[in-house]
Every structure is written in C-alpha cells, then in structure tokens.
C-alpha atoms as an extended CHARMM CRD file, in Angstrom:
* protein
*
       119  EXT
         1         1  MET       CA             13.1260000000      -13.8100000000      -12.3110000000  PROA      1               0.0000000000
         2         2  THR       CA              9.5380000000      -12.7630000000      -11.5730000000  PROA      2               0.0000000000
         3         3  ASP       CA              8.4210000000       -9.1940000000      -11.0340000000  PROA      3               0.0000000000
         4         4  ALA       CA              7.8520000000       -9.9410000000       -7.3300000000  PROA      4               0.0000000000
         5         5  ALA       CA             11.3550000000      -11.3820000000       -7.0140000000  PROA      5               0.0000000000
         6         6  VAL       CA             12.8780000000       -8.3030000000       -8.6470000000  PROA      6               0.0000000000
         7         7  LEU       CA             10.8890000000       -5.9940000000       -6.3700000000  PROA      7               0.0000000000
         8         8  ALA       CA             11.9320000000       -7.9810000000       -3.2820000000  PROA      8               0.0000000000
         9         9  ALA       CA             15.5790000000       -7.8370000000       -4.4010000000  PROA      9               0.0000000000
        10        10  ILE       CA             15.3460000000       -4.0660000000       -4.8340000000  PROA      10              0.0000000000
        11        11  LEU       CA             13.7720000000       -3.5670000000       -1.4130000000  PROA      11              0.0000000000
        12        12  ASP       CA             16.2490000000       -5.9530000000        0.2230000000  PROA      12              0.0000000000
        13        13  SER       CA             19.0910000000       -3.9030000000       -1.2420000000  PROA      13              0.0000000000
        14        14  LEU       CA             18.0450000000       -0.9640000000        0.9590000000  PROA      14              0.0000000000
        15        15  GLN       CA             20.2480000000       -0.6950000000        4.0290000000  PROA      15              0.0000000000
        16        16  ASP       CA             17.4970000000        0.7560000000        6.2120000000  PROA      16              0.0000000000
        17        17  PRO       CA             14.4160000000       -1.0520000000        7.5120000000  PROA      17              0.0000000000
        18        18  LEU       CA             11.2510000000       -0.9360000000        5.4350000000  PROA      18              0.0000000000
        19        19  LEU       CA              8.0050000000       -2.5530000000        6.5950000000  PROA      19              0.0000000000
        20        20  PHE       CA              4.6640000000       -2.5810000000        4.7310000000  PROA      20              0.0000000000
        21        21  ALA       CA              1.2900000000       -2.9400000000        6.4760000000  PROA      21              0.0000000000
        22        22  ASP       CA             -2.1980000000       -2.9230000000        4.9620000000  PROA      22              0.0000000000
        23        23  THR       CA             -5.0760000000       -0.6620000000        6.0220000000  PROA      23              0.0000000000
        24        24  GLU       CA             -5.8860000000       -3.1300000000        8.8180000000  PROA      24              0.0000000000
        25        25  HSD       CA             -2.2930000000       -2.7000000000       10.1000000000  PROA      25              0.0000000000
        26        26  ARG       CA             -1.3560000000       -6.2880000000        9.1920000000  PROA      26              0.0000000000
        27        27  ILE       CA              2.3190000000       -6.5920000000        8.2800000000  PROA      27              0.0000000000
        28        28  TRP       CA              2.7100000000       -8.0200000000        4.7760000000  PROA      28              0.0000000000
        29        29  TYR       CA              6.3420000000       -7.3480000000        3.9990000000  PROA      29              0.0000000000
        30        30  MET       CA              9.6320000000       -6.5650000000        5.6970000000  PROA      30              0.0000000000
        31        31  ASN       CA             12.8560000000       -6.0490000000        3.8070000000  PROA      31              0.0000000000
        32        32  GLN       CA             15.9720000000       -7.8610000000        5.0500000000  PROA      32              0.0000000000
        33        33  ALA       CA             17.1190000000       -4.7950000000        7.0150000000  PROA      33              0.0000000000
        34        34  ALA       CA             13.7580000000       -4.7120000000        8.8610000000  PROA      34              0.0000000000
        35        35  ILE       CA             13.9230000000       -8.4350000000        9.6020000000  PROA      35              0.0000000000
        36        36  GLU       CA             17.3490000000       -7.9010000000       11.1470000000  PROA      36              0.0000000000
        37        37  TYR       CA             16.3590000000       -4.6750000000       12.9390000000  PROA      37              0.0000000000
        38        38  TYR       CA             13.1860000000       -5.7820000000       14.7310000000  PROA      38              0.0000000000
        39        39  ARG       CA             13.7430000000       -8.2070000000       17.6110000000  PROA      39              0.0000000000
        40        40  GLU       CA             11.0490000000      -10.6330000000       16.4430000000  PROA      40              0.0000000000
        41        41  GLY       CA             12.2500000000      -10.4440000000       12.8440000000  PROA      41              0.0000000000
        42        42  GLU       CA             10.1310000000      -12.0670000000       10.1800000000  PROA      42              0.0000000000
        43        43  ASN       CA              7.8440000000      -13.5690000000       12.8440000000  PROA      43              0.0000000000
        44        44  LEU       CA              6.1030000000      -10.1690000000       12.7010000000  PROA      44              0.0000000000
        45        45  ILE       CA              4.8310000000      -10.8470000000        9.1680000000  PROA      45              0.0000000000
        46        46  GLY       CA              1.1060000000      -11.5160000000        9.3210000000  PROA      46              0.0000000000
        47        47  ARG       CA              0.7170000000       -9.8400000000       12.7000000000  PROA      47              0.0000000000
        48        48  SER       CA             -0.7390000000       -6.4380000000       13.5030000000  PROA      48              0.0000000000
        49        49  LEU       CA              1.7540000000       -3.6000000000       13.5340000000  PROA      49              0.0000000000
        50        50  LEU       CA             -0.2820000000       -2.1290000000       16.3900000000  PROA      50              0.0000000000
        51        51  ASP       CA              0.6980000000       -5.0980000000       18.5950000000  PROA      51              0.0000000000
        52        52  CYS       CA              4.3160000000       -3.9220000000       18.3130000000  PROA      52              0.0000000000
        53        53  HSD       CA              3.5920000000       -0.4840000000       19.7710000000  PROA      53              0.0000000000
        54        54  ASN       CA              2.4530000000        1.0620000000       23.0210000000  PROA      54              0.0000000000
        55        55  GLU       CA             -0.9680000000        2.6990000000       23.3510000000  PROA      55              0.0000000000
        56        56  ARG       CA              0.3060000000        6.2030000000       22.5360000000  PROA      56              0.0000000000
        57        57  SER       CA              2.0280000000        4.9970000000       19.3640000000  PROA      57              0.0000000000
        58        58  GLN       CA             -1.0220000000        2.9370000000       18.3820000000  PROA      58              0.0000000000
        59        59  LEU       CA             -3.1650000000        6.0770000000       18.5790000000  PROA      59              0.0000000000
        60        60  LEU       CA             -0.6380000000        8.0160000000       16.4970000000  PROA      60              0.0000000000
        61        61  ILE       CA             -0.5260000000        5.3070000000       13.8160000000  PROA      61              0.0000000000
        62        62  THR       CA             -4.3230000000        5.0160000000       13.6080000000  PROA      62              0.0000000000
        63        63  ASP       CA             -4.6760000000        8.8240000000       13.4280000000  PROA      63              0.0000000000
        64        64  ILE       CA             -2.1280000000        9.0200000000       10.6040000000  PROA      64              0.0000000000
        65        65  LEU       CA             -3.9240000000        6.2360000000        8.7270000000  PROA      65              0.0000000000
        66        66  LYS       CA             -7.1500000000        8.2750000000        8.9690000000  PROA      66              0.0000000000
        67        67  ALA       CA             -5.2880000000       11.2660000000        7.5230000000  PROA      67              0.0000000000
        68        68  MET       CA             -3.9440000000        9.0560000000        4.7330000000  PROA      68              0.0000000000
        69        69  ARG       CA             -7.4780000000        7.9230000000        3.9030000000  PROA      69              0.0000000000
        70        70  ALA       CA             -8.2460000000       11.6420000000        3.5050000000  PROA      70              0.0000000000
        71        71  GLY       CA             -5.2900000000       12.1400000000        1.1420000000  PROA      71              0.0000000000
        72        72  GLU       CA             -2.1610000000       12.6660000000        3.2430000000  PROA      72              0.0000000000
        73        73  GLU       CA              0.8840000000       10.9540000000        1.7510000000  PROA      73              0.0000000000
        74        74  GLU       CA              3.5660000000       10.9560000000        4.4500000000  PROA      74              0.0000000000
        75        75  ARG       CA              4.1370000000       11.9650000000        8.0350000000  PROA      75              0.0000000000
        76        76  LEU       CA              7.0250000000       11.8590000000       10.4850000000  PROA      76              0.0000000000
        77        77  ILE       CA              6.1260000000        9.5070000000       13.3340000000  PROA      77              0.0000000000
        78        78  SER       CA              9.2860000000        9.4900000000       15.4420000000  PROA      78              0.0000000000
        79        79  GLU       CA             12.7040000000       11.0400000000       15.6260000000  PROA      79              0.0000000000
        80        80  SER       CA             15.8230000000       10.2120000000       17.5900000000  PROA      80              0.0000000000
        81        81  ASP       CA             19.4770000000       11.1760000000       17.4400000000  PROA      81              0.0000000000
        82        82  VAL       CA             19.9960000000        8.2160000000       15.1070000000  PROA      82              0.0000000000
        83        83  HSD       CA             17.0660000000        8.3260000000       12.6840000000  PROA      83              0.0000000000
        84        84  ARG       CA             13.6410000000        9.6180000000       11.7390000000  PROA      84              0.0000000000
        85        85  VAL       CA             10.7780000000        7.2330000000       11.0170000000  PROA      85              0.0000000000
        86        86  TYR       CA              8.0310000000        8.1410000000        8.5580000000  PROA      86              0.0000000000
        87        87  MET       CA              4.7230000000        6.5590000000        7.6370000000  PROA      87              0.0000000000
        88        88  ARG       CA              4.1980000000        6.7070000000        3.8680000000  PROA      88              0.0000000000
        89        89  ALA       CA              0.9260000000        5.9370000000        2.0640000000  PROA      89              0.0000000000
        90        90  VAL       CA              0.8640000000        3.2440000000       -0.6220000000  PROA      90              0.0000000000
        91        91  ARG       CA             -1.8600000000        3.7010000000       -3.2450000000  PROA      91              0.0000000000
        92        92  ASP       CA             -2.9120000000        1.7870000000       -6.3260000000  PROA      92              0.0000000000
        93        93  GLY       CA             -3.1580000000        3.3360000000       -9.7990000000  PROA      93              0.0000000000
        94        94  ARG       CA             -6.5940000000        4.7550000000       -8.9790000000  PROA      94              0.0000000000
        95        95  GLY       CA             -5.3910000000        6.4220000000       -5.7970000000  PROA      95              0.0000000000
        96        96  ARG       CA             -7.0210000000        3.8900000000       -3.4600000000  PROA      96              0.0000000000
        97        97  LEU       CA             -5.0990000000        3.4580000000       -0.2180000000  PROA      97              0.0000000000
        98        98  LEU       CA             -3.6350000000       -0.0530000000        0.0150000000  PROA      98              0.0000000000
        99        99  GLY       CA             -1.6440000000        0.4680000000        3.1940000000  PROA      99              0.0000000000
       100       100  TYR       CA              1.4930000000        2.1880000000        4.3380000000  PROA      100             0.0000000000
       101       101  TYR       CA              5.1230000000        1.5790000000        4.9990000000  PROA      101             0.0000000000
       102       102  GLU       CA              7.4780000000        2.7170000000        7.7120000000  PROA      102             0.0000000000
       103       103  ARG       CA             10.5990000000        4.1950000000        6.2630000000  PROA      103             0.0000000000
       104       104  TYR       CA             13.7420000000        5.1260000000        8.1210000000  PROA      104             0.0000000000
       105       105  GLU       CA             15.8860000000        8.1310000000        7.3910000000  PROA      105             0.0000000000
       106       106  PRO       CA             19.2710000000        7.7210000000        9.0800000000  PROA      106             0.0000000000
       107       107  LEU       CA             20.7630000000       10.8280000000       10.6170000000  PROA      107             0.0000000000
       108       108  THR       CA             24.0790000000        9.1910000000       11.4830000000  PROA      108             0.0000000000
       109       109  GLY       CA             25.2090000000        5.8520000000       10.1140000000  PROA      109             0.0000000000
       110       110  ARG       CA             22.4640000000        3.2970000000        9.4040000000  PROA      110             0.0000000000
       111       111  ALA       CA             19.1790000000        2.8020000000       11.2700000000  PROA      111             0.0000000000
       112       112  GLY       CA             20.2780000000       -0.7480000000       12.0360000000  PROA      112             0.0000000000
       113       113  ASP       CA             23.2180000000        0.7080000000       13.9860000000  PROA      113             0.0000000000
       114       114  ASP       CA             20.8400000000        2.1210000000       16.6220000000  PROA      114             0.0000000000
       115       115  PRO       CA             22.1890000000        0.7580000000       19.9330000000  PROA      115             0.0000000000
       116       116  ALA       CA             18.8050000000        1.1120000000       21.6290000000  PROA      116             0.0000000000
       117       117  ARG       CA             17.0070000000       -1.0730000000       19.0510000000  PROA      117             0.0000000000
       118       118  ALA       CA             13.8400000000        0.3910000000       20.5020000000  PROA      118             0.0000000000
       119       119  ARG       CA             11.4670000000       -2.2330000000       19.1920000000  PROA      119             0.0000000000
C-alpha cells in the first residue's frame, strides 16, 4: 500500500465530511463522507469551492484565507444545531500555506445526518 493510499484510507475512515482546497480554492480531495454529504459528490473535485457558496460565504472564505496567509490556523465558518464547520490551514514543513480543509464537528449525531443537507 502506498503512502497516499494509507492517507486516503485514514481520511475515509472519518465519519464526518472533510474537503481539501488549495490556495486558489480548487477542491483537490474529499473523503468518502464528504462525497456522500455534498449533493454533487465527487464531481466537485477540481472545481472551485467558491462556486459552491453564495456571495456572503465566498467573501467569508476569501477573508479567512487572507488571515491564514498571515498566520491564522483555524476559524469557525458556520454553526447549526447539528454541526459546526471550521476552515483549517494546511501548511508544509516550512510553514508555507498549501490550502485549507473544511472540517465538521458534529453536535448531535453525525454531520451526514443533517436533514437540511444545506449544500
């Protein structure tokens, strides 16, 4: 098994959605929970994360990315009765920002159980 395959298996074992986008907001990776959670599933890979959000959310995401370029590591971006969603910086060994991921923190049950499936 390759290192990439092991990493993918680890991330796919998470029960909550995880999506990685680069500093241009292009989606590079979605774990299995994210593929199942988002309506367009893995068809989102390669597309801009900004295209999946309204103008207000786009502004929030771009502002948080600016803060991450300045050193911020994580910020809450949305909260509902079901879950919180955070943007988390991903950096290389030298501290250079590679992108970010959206991570879900379930408040009740699993994020995938959200009946609204807002996206």
